Structure formats: structure tokens, C-alpha cells
N, C-alpha and C positions, 0 to 999 in steps of 0.2 A: 777712128769709128768705122767699124766694117761699112764697105761701099753696098750699093744695092745690087751690084753685078755680085758679090761675094753670096750676099743671103740670096740671090735668085737661082743659085746652084739648084736649089732643092727642088726647083721648078722646071722640070726638063722631061724628055722622052724614054728616060733610063730609071736609075737607082741612086741616090744620092745617100752617102753614109756621114755622118760628122759625127765626131767623139772628143771627149775632154779626158784630161787627165787631173782627177781632182786634186791629186798632192802637189800638182806643181801650180795650178790656180789658187789653191787655198794652201800655201805652207805655213800661214795663221790663223790661228783661230778667229783675230778680230776680220780678217778677210771674207773667211766663210759666215761671218756673224752679217755683213754689209749685204752678202749677197740672198741672205735667208730675208731679207725684207724685201726682195721679188717675188714670193710668193704668198701664197693666200695663208689667214690667221690658222687654218687647218694645217695645212701642210706643214707650218713651222710648228705648230704643235705637236703634231707627229714625229717632227725629229727628235724632240726631246726624248723619246721613247728607246730612243738607240744606246746600248749600252758602250759599244765605240764609236770613237769619233769617227773612224776611217768609214763607218758604215754610214753614218749620219751623212758625212760628205757625198758619199755615193747616191744616197736616197733624195739629197737635195741636188745633186747634178743631174738625175734621171727627172725630176718635177721642172727643172729649167729649161733643161734639152725638149721636153715634152713642148714646154709653153712656147719656145723659141720657134718651133718646128710648125705650129697654128698659125702664129704670126706670119711666118715668111711665107706660106705656103698659101696659105685663106686670106691673108690679108687682116685679120681681126686684131683691133686692139689688144695689146696686153691686159689691160685692166679688164677684157670682156673675155676671156680665154676661160672658160670652165671645161674641165677635163673629167670624163667618167671611168668608168672600169666594166669590162664585161663578170659574168660570174667567175669564169676562167683567170679574173684578174687582169684581162689584156686593157691596156690603156687605150680611148678614142675619144675624137673630138664630136660630138653629134652634129650631123649636117655635113660632115666633111666629105670634098671630094677627092678625098686621097686615101693612102694608108700608111700607116707608121710602125714600129715597132720598136722598142728600146729593150736594153740589157746591158748588167753593170757588173763588173768582178774586178779582183784586184787594184784597185785604184782608178780604172777607166769605165766611163760610160759611153756608150753607144746608141745611136740611132739610125734606123734604115728609113729611107723614105721614099715612096712608090708615087708620084702626084699626079700621072698622065692618064690613071686611068682608076677602075676599082678593085684590081685584081691585089690581090695581098701579098705582103711581106714579112718577113719575121728575122731577126737577128741575135746571136748570143755570143756572148764573151765569155772566156774562160781560160782559166790560170794553165798552163799545163806542168806545174808545180803540182803532185797531190800533196794532200793534209798531211800534216806529221802525222794525225791519229789514225790515218788507215794503216792496217796492218800489214803480214807478211802473206804476198801473193795474192793482194786486194784487188788485181786485175780480172783476177778468175771469178770475182764477184758478181760480176754483171752478164751473167748466162740468160739472163732474162731482157736484157737488153740490146745483146749485140749479137749476130748471125753467126753460125761457123764460119762462113765467108770473111767476113768483117775481123773474127778472132784470128783468121789464118793471116790476113791482111797485119795487123797488131804485131805479130810474131815472125813476119816474113823479114828473111835476111838480107831484102833489099837496102832496109835503112837501119836496122838494128835498135830499133827506139821503139818497143811496145809502148812505154808512158804517152808520151808525144801521140802517138796514133790512135791511141784510146782517146785522147782530150779532142784531136780531130774530129773523129768518129761524133763524139759527145756533142760536140759543137752544132756540127751539121743536123743530127737529127733534134736540139732543141730549137734551132733555127727554124727547122720545118715544120715540127709541130706548134710553134709558137703562130709560124704564118697561118696554119690550120686554126688557130684561136683554141688548141685543144691542151697544149703544155703535154707532158710526158705522161699521159692518163690512157695511152690506146696501145695497141699491138706492138711493141717494137720490133718486135722478131720480124713482122711482114714489111718493115721499111730497112732495105739495105742499099747502103752506099759503095759504089764501086769505083774505080780509077782514082783512088783519092789521092792525093800527092802531099806530101809531109812539107810543109813551110819550113826555111832555113834564111840566114842572112843571104845568101846566094840568091833565093827564091822566097819573097816576101807577100807573093800573090799567086793563087791559082784559080781557075774557075774551068777546072779539066772534071771535078767528081758528076758522077752521073748517079739517078735515084733509079731505083726499083721497090715498087711494092706488089708484094705476092709474085714477084719474079717478074714482073711486068714493068717496061721500062717507062716512065714518067718524063712528061716535057718540062720539065721545070730545070732553073739556072740555080747555080752552086757558087758561091765567092766563099775562098778560104783567103785572109791577111794577116800580117801579123800588127801589132799594135805597140810591141817593146819584143825583147828578148824572150820572154817567159807567158806573152799575153797574146791571144789569138782572138780572132772575129769570122763569123761564118754569117753570110746571110743566103736565106732562100726565097725564091718568088717564083710562080709561073713563067715560063719562058713568053709565053703571049706573042705580043708585038714588039717586045725589047729588042732594041737595036743589038749590036754585036760587042759593043764596045765596051770595055771594063766599068765597074761603075764609079763616079766620083766620090773617092774617099778624103776626106780634111779634116784636120783637129782644129777644132772651135778653143778660142779660150773666151775670158770674161769680155773682151770686146766683142766680140759677135752676139754673144746674148747681150748684153748692154744694149745693143743697136736695136734689138728686137724691143728690148721692155721700154725704150724710149719713144715706140710707136704707138 
């Protein structure tokens, strides 16, 4: 069973990120079915609406991580956790003294937690492999999302990887707007990221990114890190009184989830 110290990592003066690889922890359907017994009847019913099993796994992983976070940070018994959503679909726990956000894609579910104050945090998980149905020159179809400077970065000869650069920028914009609680429904051209560093096996983490809104620098912290060779995540939060150290980033399995569920 996971120790109290491992679970208390979510309660610190910085940002904590936990993630699960649903394909690894539930390689067979019977393991997934057992895990589904830990969520509410309504959540289990919603799982039946997914056409693809992979999508149902991601949805279940998200529900479990959200409940586990509330248990770990607030000390609420698992059976008493009631999660809600804003009109924009952002999950929250009513009366919480912390903020959290979740994201899932390509077999990974990740959650970012800011537990020491009431400032927001956002996270986005992105596959750096474009969907096969996207056509030729699809990168140029995002003129309403990325600024001219961001496009210049995409096509920079410094890295010669416009596809990866686009997905790095997309993850950053998603994480930022999710932290604000608005999603990708604002004027994205007013939001510009600079000093973006592409992740690689030699550089699996970076916090160099800077944000400008309407060309004004903003005091926010952004972290990018690799979950696998083709999946990355971005975390966004106001810098505020955050310590300079990097966020705690840990992979969870059903061991940690079960430790929360038994409370």
C-alpha cells in the first residue's frame, strides 16, 4: 500500500502532478471492471456510453484520479467525495481549499494540484503525433490559434520539427485557458508563448516558457514534461508565491488509488 508520505506529496507549497498510464494498469478488461467498482453508479453508467474501450479507460482514470486527489488533500472519506463541474466542464470539489485540473489523451491521465492557496492551475496532455485524418499542410490551418511569432517558432531551423512545436504550443494554450476556467473559447491570438523549448529524450522537462497577453508579460509559471516518447504535458499556474523548484511529478498505479479508496 502507498505510504502516507507518498500521498501527502499532493499537499505542499508548490505544484504536484500525478499521472496514470491506463493501458499499463489495466491491460485486461477484468482489471478495468474491478477498478470501475470504485466510482459512483452514475459514473459507471457513463462508461457504457463510450464506443471505444480506450476512451472508457481514460474516462475512468480521470474519475479515479479526481476522487483520489480530494481524499488526499482534503482528508474526505472516499465514499463522501462528490465532484461537480462548472458550466465550462471544469471539475471541482465544492468547499475545497485547493485547486486541481485533469487532462487525458493517448493512454495517459494526468492531474495537477495546487494545494497551498486558492490560485488556479491547469494541465493539458497532448500526443505529438497528428491524427491520420488531418490533411496536407494541416499546420497552416491554425491561423486563428497561433500568432505570427508562434508560427515563426514552429518553422524555426533551430529545431526543424514544426509538428512537435505546434503541439507544445497547443498544450501550453490549453493548460493556460483551463487554469482560467474558460477553455479554448477566447481570443487565442492575444495569448503568445515565447522562449518555448522542445522536449526530447535529453531534455524531458523545461520551465523556460514565458507568457505574453496582448504583448504584455504575465507572471505565470509554465512547465512542460514528457510522459512518453510521443506524449507531453503542460502545466500552467500563476507564479504568485510558488517556490523556485520544479513541480513534483509522479506516476501512480492502482496501489496509490486503492490507498485513497480505503480511507
